[in-house]
C-alpha positions in Angstrom: 61.1 61.8 117.3 64.5 63.4 116.7 66.9 61.1 119.0 68.4 63.0 122.1 72.0 61.8 122.6 71.1 60.9 126.0 68.3 58.5 125.1 69.1 54.9 125.7 67.4 52.8 123.4 66.3 49.3 124.2 64.0 46.8 122.7 60.4 47.3 123.5 59.1 44.4 126.1 57.3 42.2 123.5 60.1 42.5 121.0 62.8 39.9 120.9 65.9 39.9 118.6 67.0 36.4 117.3 69.5 35.0 115.0 68.1 32.5 112.3 71.2 30.3 111.6 69.7 28.3 108.9 68.8 31.5 106.9 71.8 33.5 108.5 69.7 36.6 109.2 68.6 38.5 112.2 64.7 38.5 113.2 63.0 40.8 115.3 60.1 38.4 116.8 57.0 39.8 118.2 53.8 38.5 119.0 52.0 37.5 115.6 54.9 39.1 113.7 58.4 38.3 112.9 60.6 41.3 110.7 63.7 39.9 109.1 66.4 42.4 109.3 69.0 43.2 106.5 72.5 44.4 106.7 73.5 45.5 109.9 70.2 46.0 111.4 70.8 43.6 114.0 74.5 44.5 115.1 72.7 48.1 115.8 69.8 46.8 117.5 72.1 44.3 119.9 73.8 47.3 120.9 70.5 48.8 122.3 70.5 47.2 125.5 69.3 50.3 127.5 72.7 51.0 129.1 74.2 52.7 126.2 73.2 56.1 125.4 72.9 57.0 121.4 76.4 58.6 121.3 77.9 55.4 122.6 76.2 53.3 120.3 77.2 55.8 117.3 80.8 55.7 118.7 81.1 52.1 118.7 79.7 51.5 115.4 81.9 53.9 113.9 84.7 52.1 115.4 83.4 48.8 114.0 82.7 50.2 110.7 85.2 53.0 109.6 83.9 55.4 107.0 80.3 54.4 107.3 78.1 57.2 107.7 77.3 55.9 111.2 76.5 59.3 112.7 73.6 60.0 110.4 72.3 56.5 109.6 72.2 55.1 113.1 69.9 57.8 114.8 67.8 58.0 111.7 67.4 54.1 111.8 66.8 54.1 115.9 64.0 57.0 115.1 62.3 54.5 112.7 62.3 51.5 114.9 61.0 53.8 117.8 58.4 55.1 115.6 57.3 51.4 114.8 57.2 50.6 118.9 59.9 48.2 118.4 62.4 50.1 120.7 61.8 52.4 123.4 
């Protein structure tokens, strides 16, 4: 899937984003599976609330991380999350 700008990504119903305070990592918690997120993946996924469209998410992250290649990296990351079935 090539993410359309109007797409409003949200976590899939069985997927929950949690922060493990002991290990200081973000986790995707699913039935019978836990995925440890690295880097800013949790920050990106927290913006996927179904209310923000892709352009808004990219703009917010570009403001938070000036100079980072969010315009290309974030849509590609969200495409992978969608392919896994973790976001819709």
